[in-house]
C-alpha positions as CSV (number, residue, x, y, z in Angstrom):
1,M,-0.1,0.1,-0.1
2,P,1.1,3.4,-0.7
3,K,2.6,5.3,2.6
4,K,1.1,8.6,1.3
5,I,-2.2,9.7,-0.7
6,I,-2.2,13.5,-2.0
7,L,-5.7,14.2,-3.4
8,I,-6.4,17.1,-5.5
9,R,-9.2,18.4,-6.9
10,H,-8.8,20.2,-10.3
11,G,-9.1,24.2,-10.9
12,E,-11.7,26.1,-11.7
13,T,-13.7,25.9,-15.1
14,E,-16.5,28.1,-16.4
15,Y,-19.2,25.3,-15.4
16,N,-17.8,26.0,-12.0
17,R,-18.0,29.8,-12.0
18,Q,-21.7,29.3,-13.3
19,K,-22.6,26.6,-10.6
20,K,-23.4,23.9,-13.2
21,W,-23.0,20.3,-12.9
22,Q,-20.0,18.8,-14.7
23,G,-20.1,15.1,-14.8
24,W,-18.4,13.7,-17.8
25,S,-18.7,17.0,-19.6
26,D,-15.1,17.8,-20.7
27,V,-14.8,21.3,-19.9
28,P,-11.2,23.1,-19.7
29,L,-10.1,24.9,-17.0
30,N,-10.7,28.8,-17.3
31,K,-8.3,31.6,-16.8
32,A,-8.8,31.2,-12.9
33,G,-8.3,27.6,-13.1
34,R,-5.0,28.0,-14.9
35,K,-3.7,30.3,-12.5
36,Q,-4.8,28.1,-9.7
37,A,-2.9,25.2,-11.1
38,Q,0.1,27.0,-11.4
39,L,-0.1,28.0,-7.7
40,L,-0.8,24.6,-6.7
41,A,2.4,23.5,-8.8
42,H,4.7,25.8,-6.9
43,R,2.9,24.5,-3.7
44,L,4.1,20.9,-4.7
45,K,7.4,21.8,-6.4
46,H,9.4,20.4,-2.9
47,E,6.9,17.8,-2.2
48,V,8.1,14.3,-2.8
49,I,5.7,12.4,-5.0
50,D,6.4,9.3,-7.0
51,V,3.7,8.4,-8.8
52,L,0.9,11.3,-10.4
53,Y,-2.4,9.7,-11.4
54,T,-5.7,12.0,-12.8
55,S,-8.9,11.6,-14.4
56,D,-8.9,12.1,-18.1
57,L,-11.0,14.8,-18.5
58,K,-9.7,18.0,-19.5
59,R,-9.9,19.8,-16.1
60,A,-8.2,17.1,-14.1
61,V,-5.4,16.5,-17.0
62,E,-4.5,20.4,-17.3
63,T,-4.2,20.7,-13.6
64,A,-2.0,17.2,-13.0
65,R,0.3,18.6,-16.1
66,A,0.8,21.8,-14.4
67,I,2.2,19.4,-11.5
68,A,3.8,17.1,-13.4
69,K,6.1,19.8,-14.9
70,S,6.8,20.8,-11.3
71,V,7.8,17.7,-10.1
72,N,9.4,16.1,-13.1
73,L,6.9,13.4,-13.4
74,Q,4.7,11.3,-15.8
75,V,0.9,12.0,-15.6
76,I,-1.0,8.4,-15.6
77,K,-4.5,9.2,-16.9
78,T,-7.3,6.9,-16.1
79,K,-11.3,7.1,-16.6
80,K,-11.9,5.3,-13.5
81,L,-11.2,9.0,-11.7
82,R,-14.2,10.8,-13.2
83,E,-16.6,12.3,-11.8
84,R,-19.7,10.9,-11.5
85,N,-21.8,10.7,-14.8
86,I,-24.6,12.6,-13.9
87,G,-26.6,12.2,-17.2
88,I,-29.3,14.6,-17.9
89,L,-28.3,17.3,-15.1
90,E,-25.0,17.7,-16.8
91,G,-24.7,21.6,-18.2
92,V,-27.8,22.3,-16.0
93,N,-27.2,24.9,-13.3
94,F,-27.7,23.9,-9.6
95,Q,-30.8,25.6,-8.8
96,E,-32.4,24.8,-12.4
97,S,-31.7,21.5,-11.4
98,V,-33.8,21.3,-8.2
99,E,-36.3,23.4,-10.0
100,K,-36.7,21.5,-13.2
101,Y,-35.9,17.9,-12.4
102,K,-36.7,17.8,-8.6
103,D,-37.6,13.7,-8.8
104,I,-34.3,13.0,-10.4
105,F,-32.7,15.3,-8.1
106,D,-34.2,13.7,-5.1
107,G,-33.3,10.4,-6.5
108,L,-29.6,11.4,-6.9
109,F,-29.0,13.5,-3.9
110,G,-31.9,12.6,-1.4
111,S,-31.6,8.8,-1.9
112,H,-29.8,5.9,-0.2
113,D,-30.4,3.8,-3.2
114,E,-26.9,3.5,-4.8
115,S,-28.4,1.8,-7.7
116,F,-30.3,4.6,-8.8
117,K,-29.7,5.6,-12.7
118,G,-33.1,7.2,-13.5
119,H,-30.7,10.2,-14.7
120,G,-29.5,8.4,-17.7
121,G,-25.8,8.3,-15.8
122,E,-24.1,6.4,-13.2
123,S,-25.0,4.8,-10.3
124,V,-23.2,5.7,-7.2
125,K,-22.5,1.9,-7.0
126,E,-20.9,2.0,-10.4
127,V,-18.6,4.9,-9.5
128,K,-17.5,3.0,-6.2
129,Q,-16.7,0.2,-8.1
130,R,-14.4,1.7,-10.6
131,I,-12.8,3.6,-7.7
132,K,-12.4,0.5,-5.8
133,E,-10.5,-1.5,-9.0
134,L,-8.2,1.5,-9.4
135,W,-7.4,1.6,-5.8
136,N,-6.8,-2.2,-5.7
137,E,-4.3,-1.2,-8.7
138,I,-2.6,1.2,-7.2
139,R,-2.5,-0.7,-3.9
140,A,-0.7,-3.4,-5.4
141,E,1.8,-1.5,-8.1
142,H,3.1,1.2,-5.4
143,Q,3.8,-0.5,-2.2
144,V,5.5,2.5,0.4
145,K,5.4,5.0,-2.3
146,I,3.8,8.4,-2.1
147,V,1.2,8.9,-5.1
148,A,-0.6,11.9,-5.9
149,I,-4.2,11.9,-7.6
150,V,-6.1,14.7,-9.5
151,T,-9.5,14.2,-9.6
152,H,-13.1,15.5,-9.0
153,G,-15.1,16.8,-5.7
154,G,-17.6,13.6,-5.9
155,T,-14.8,11.3,-6.6
156,K,-12.3,12.4,-4.1
157,H,-15.0,12.1,-1.2
158,H,-15.5,8.6,-2.5
159,I,-11.8,7.9,-2.5
160,I,-11.7,9.4,1.1
161,R,-14.5,7.3,2.6
162,L,-13.0,4.1,1.1
163,L,-9.7,4.5,2.7
164,V,-11.0,6.4,6.2
165,T,-14.1,4.5,6.8
166,D,-15.0,6.8,9.6
167,F,-15.1,10.0,7.2
168,L,-18.7,11.2,7.3
169,Q,-18.3,14.7,6.5
170,D,-20.2,16.1,3.8
171,M,-18.3,18.7,2.5
172,Q,-17.3,20.7,-0.6
173,F,-13.9,20.4,-1.8
174,G,-12.5,23.7,-3.1
175,N,-10.9,23.9,-6.6
176,T,-7.3,22.7,-6.2
177,A,-7.9,21.9,-2.4
178,I,-5.2,19.5,-1.1
179,T,-5.9,16.4,1.3
180,I,-3.5,14.3,2.4
181,L,-3.8,10.6,4.0
182,K,-0.8,9.1,5.7
183,K,-1.0,5.3,6.6
184,D,0.0,4.5,10.0
185,R,1.8,1.9,12.0
186,D,-1.3,-0.4,11.9
187,G,-1.8,0.1,8.4
188,A,-4.9,2.4,8.3
189,Y,-5.1,6.1,6.8
190,Q,-5.3,8.8,8.8
191,I,-6.4,12.4,7.2
192,T,-3.2,14.8,8.1
193,L,-4.5,17.6,5.8
194,L,-8.1,18.2,4.5
195,S,-9.1,20.3,1.7
196,D,-6.4,23.0,2.2
197,I,-6.4,25.7,-0.2
198,S,-3.9,28.2,1.5
199,H,-1.7,28.2,-1.9
200,L,-4.6,30.4,-3.4
201,Q,-4.1,32.8,-1.1
202,E,-0.6,33.9,-1.6
């Protein structure tokens, strides 16, 4: 198992600014997001990182490439780190999704049914499965390594909850927010840094 996991959310996009659901929509970073990625890369410049994974969506890849240049690593892209595909709601403003698609919104976010797919996208169960598959690959291939992962807010939640079973917070991760998990002497992961964006305040 990796001894340390650095989880990073991608930089800002226009969909973020407009408060729209993104999912699998391949939206690139906007000007602010590119600046955030550079500040993030500067922050991580002296961080020891052995392996760098990223979602294959543009907003994550652009963020990861800024880091990769700073720490001199290749980027490993994978679909398994994508945000949840939320089907009909992609590109829809948050408030509009509540008003126009109430039944779908309730099924997606107000239900404990992890198999719900009434939105035409992925179920929570499917998202968890692909994340678990990737984690099993990382765990097997990168023993005692430091692994950085650039991904999305929802995916980041699922990764943390997979590795830290008592993490129950339902929080928002800011753009380029850094969360660090370290393995303790018993082999369990502990959160040592949660959703830090201090690099954006420089």
